[in-house]
N, C-alpha and C positions, 0 to 999 in steps of 0.2 A: 654847865651845859654849852659849847660852844655855840656861837651866834654863827649865822651866814657869813658876815662881815670878817667876823674873827677867824673862821676857816679861808676866806681869799687872803688876809693878812698874813697868817700863819704859812700857806703854799707859797706867799712870796718871799717869806724868811727862810721858808726850804730852800729855796731857789738862790737865795744868797750863799747860804752855807755850800750847797753845791759847788756855787763859781770860787767860794772862798778856797775849796781844794787847789785849785786850777787855778788863784792866783799866789797859794803856796809854793806849788811846785815853779809855778814862773819866777817866783821870785829866787830859789836854789837856782835854777837853769840860768838865769842873769848872771847869778853872780859868778857859776861856772865860766861863762863864757868871759866875764871881768878877767877870771884868773887864768884862763888858758891866754888871752891876749897877755898877760903880765909874764907868765910863764908860757911858753909853749908846750911845753913835754905834759902839762894840763891837758885831760881830756875834756875835749868840746861836746857838749850836747849835739844829740844829731839834728838835723835839719827837721826831720819828721816830728819831733815834739813840738818843735814852736807851730807848726803847722795845726797840729793837732789840738793845740792849747788855742788858738785863734779862732780854730772853727767851733769849738766849744762858746767861745764868748761872743762869738758873730751871731750863732745859728741858735744857740740857746738862751744866752744871756741876752744879745740885743733883738736879735726877731723875735723872739716868745717873751721873756722876761718883762724886758723895757718897754714892748709896745703894749702889755698888760697895765702897766705903770703910768703908762705915756697918754694911751686911747682908752683905758677903761677908769681906771682908778682916779686920775688925776681930773677925767672930764664927769666923773659923778659927783667929786669934791667942790669943782665949781658947779654944779647942779643942785648943792647943797646950800650954796652960797659963799664957798670959799673963795677968796680972789687970787690971782696966779700971781701976783707980785707980794703975797702973805708968806712969812720964813718958811712954814712948812711945805711951799709949794716951789717957791720963785726958784729955787737952786736946781731944779728935777733936770727941765727941759737942757738947759746951758751944758749941765754937768754931763748929760748922756751923750750930747754931739759930741763934745770935748774927748768922751769915752770913745767914742764911733772914729774918730780922727786919730787915735793915739793905737787904736788896735789896728787900722789900717796900716800905720807906721811900722808897727811891729811885724804886720803880716807882710809888708814889702821888706824888710827889712832880713825877715827869716829866708826869704828868697835865697839870699847869700851866703847861707850858712856853710862855708868850707873852711877847712884847716888854711887852705892857700889864699883865702881871700883878702887876708890883709886885718891890721888892726882896727884901720877907720870903719871899714864896714861891718866888722863886729860890734863895734862899741855903739852901732845904730840901734841894735838889738838891746843892747845894756841902757840907752837912753828912752827908748821907745817903752821898754817895759817898765823901768822905773819911773817914769814921768804918768805910767797909766795906773802903777800899784799905789804909788803915792797918793793920787786922787782917790782911788775905789773905796779905800779903807773910809775916811771921813765921810765919804759919799754915802754909803751903806749906813754907818752910824746917824748922819741925818736922816734919810727913812725912816730907819726904825725907831727912832728917839722924836720926830717930829711931824713927816707925812702920815706914817701908819696910823700912831695913836690919834693925830686930827681926824683920818679918815672914820677909825670907829666913831669918834665923839659927834661927827658931824654927818655921816651918810647913815642916815638911819630911817629914812622913809622906806618901808615894806617893797615898793614899787621897783625903788631905785636899787635896793639891795639885789632883789632879784636879777636886775638888770646888771649886775654888776657882776655876779654869779656867773647867768650866762652867758655874757662876753666872754670873761676870761676862761671858759671853758672853750668857748670856740676857737679865741687867739691857740690857746694851747692845740686845739685840735687841727687847725688851720697850720700852724707852724711846726710843731715838733710830733704829732700822730697822738693817738687815745695811750700809747705807752712811753711817749717821749721824755718823761720826767725818770723814769727808771731807767731807761737807755745814757742819758746823760749823767746819772747818778754815777753808774758802771765806768762811762768816760772819764769822769771826774777821779772815780776812785783809780783808774788806772795812772791819769796823769801823777797824781799825791805819790803813786807807789813808785815813780818814776822818778819825782822828785827826792823823794827820801834815798835811793839807790844814789842819786847825784849826791846827795850830802855826803856819803861815806869819802865819795872822789875827795873834796875840797876839806874834808876831817881827818882825811889821810897825811 
């Protein structure tokens, strides 16, 4: 039987998988931008793609998922006696902060995506997305192999567990709404499909 904490952790992992679809598409789109810079006859991904990706990363991953990790799970772990400087927690807040800065840089760079904008401006997209993607893979791995298992081991008090469940549900309702996860799964699927279509450009 799945415990309440296991259900919370599985929800967070599912959100990682949703974001992963966006990351995969972003990786392909960034590669297409790089190839367009090298060979201008190659197609340039539309600015809209980067805007949509940034919207998902900001409104879903950061405003909802990261808030659940920072203000609910992390605080519950501290209340359960885990120290903030322990390996299971020490990386979380700094890396979330770095991720926000990189998504902000990507959003700013994406506003300049036009064929005539010039190589330097276009390479800002490649730089921002590459930095972000290089960080998020290891970040998720650390959460799923360090933070989440430690939470399951240490957050066991029934009242604290119930508070975690309640607060996670409240964060979702306040940020993405009752059916928000389903909506962002649809958006992520759409971005993934667009990324796969772009892959045919640079495989041609």
